[in-house]
N, C-alpha and C positions, 0 to 999 in steps of 0.2 A: 822664636815663635812658639816652639813646643812648650816652653816654660809658661808662657802667657795663656796658652790654650786651656790649661787646667784651671787657672784663675777665672777665665771667661766662663767656663762651664759652671764653676761654683757660683759665680755671680748670677748667671742665668737661672740656676736652680733656686737661688734665694728669691729672685724676682717672681718666678713661677709659684713658689711656696707662699710668698706674700699675697699674691693674687688669690690663692685658694683660701688663705687665712681670713682675708678681708671680704671674701665672698664676691670678688669681682670677676672671677673666672667662671666660664660655663662648665658644668660637670663633664668629666671625661668619660668616654664610653669604655674604659678599661674594666670596669666592674669592681665591686668591693666583695671580698670574701664574706659569705653569709655569717660565719662564726664571729665576725667583728661588729655585728649589728645587733642592737636591742630591737627586736621586731615588735615590741609592745610600745616603746617610746619613739620608734622610728628614728633612731640616732646611730650614727657610725662612731664607734669607740676606738677603732684601730687596734684592738686587742681582743683575745678570745672571750666570749660571753658564755653563759650557761646553756648547754644543749638541752633541748626539750623535744623528746620524740612524741609525735602525735600521729597515729594511724600510719606508721612507717615513714613519716617525713620528719626532717630535722628543722626545728625552729630554734631561735636563740633569744635569750633575755638577759638583762643585766643584773637581776636580783631574784630572790625567791618569789616575791610578789608578781614580777613580770612573768616568771616561769609558770606560776599558777594560772594567771590570766590566759597565757598561751594554751595551756592544757584545757581550760574550761570554757573559753569564749571563742567560738569559730570565727566571729567577725574580726577579732584581733589578728588572725592569721591571714587576712585578705587585705589587699590594697588596690587602689585604682591606678592604672597606668596613666601618668600625666599627659601622654601624647594621644593615646587611643581611647582612653576612658574605660577600657576593659578591666574587669575584676581579675586580679592576679594573685595566685597563692604565693605568699612570701617565701615559702620553702623552695619554690622553683623559679622565682623572679630573677631577672637581671637587675642587680642593685648598683646604684651610682650614688656617690656622695654629693649632695647638693649644698646650697648655702647654709652656713652655720652648722655643718655636720649632719644635716638632715639626710635620712635614707630615702632615696627615691626608687620605687619599684616599677620595673618595666616588664612587658611581655617578652622582650628580646633585646639583644644588643642593637639591632637595627632600629627598634623603636627608641631606645636611649639616644642613639646618634641623632635622631630627629628633634630631640628635646631642646627647647630654647627657654631659658628663664624669662619671666614676665618683664624684667627690667630691660631685656634685649629685644623684646618684640616690637 
């Protein structure tokens, strides 16, 4: 049984990963590290991005152009929480990876846990 348990866990991980890849899973409320997100393109890259300090806050962009926009355009640094509709500063948001690697910004983990993609509503 012990020998098969490892294989079962590996198979489960593959199925879960496939659901995330094909966008069939609801985003998890585990949160994405801010440094793995391009906050200009709102994409999760899964690797460190360029840190951009603005007024003592850390934002992240994938290239020099994104970094420049983060520095110069305050609206790029703000998102709407998809659950509450509140404006959220991306530097302090709770970030979840949504369908197709989209970064979703929430006021809190509690708000993220309430999120339901439109396909599931």
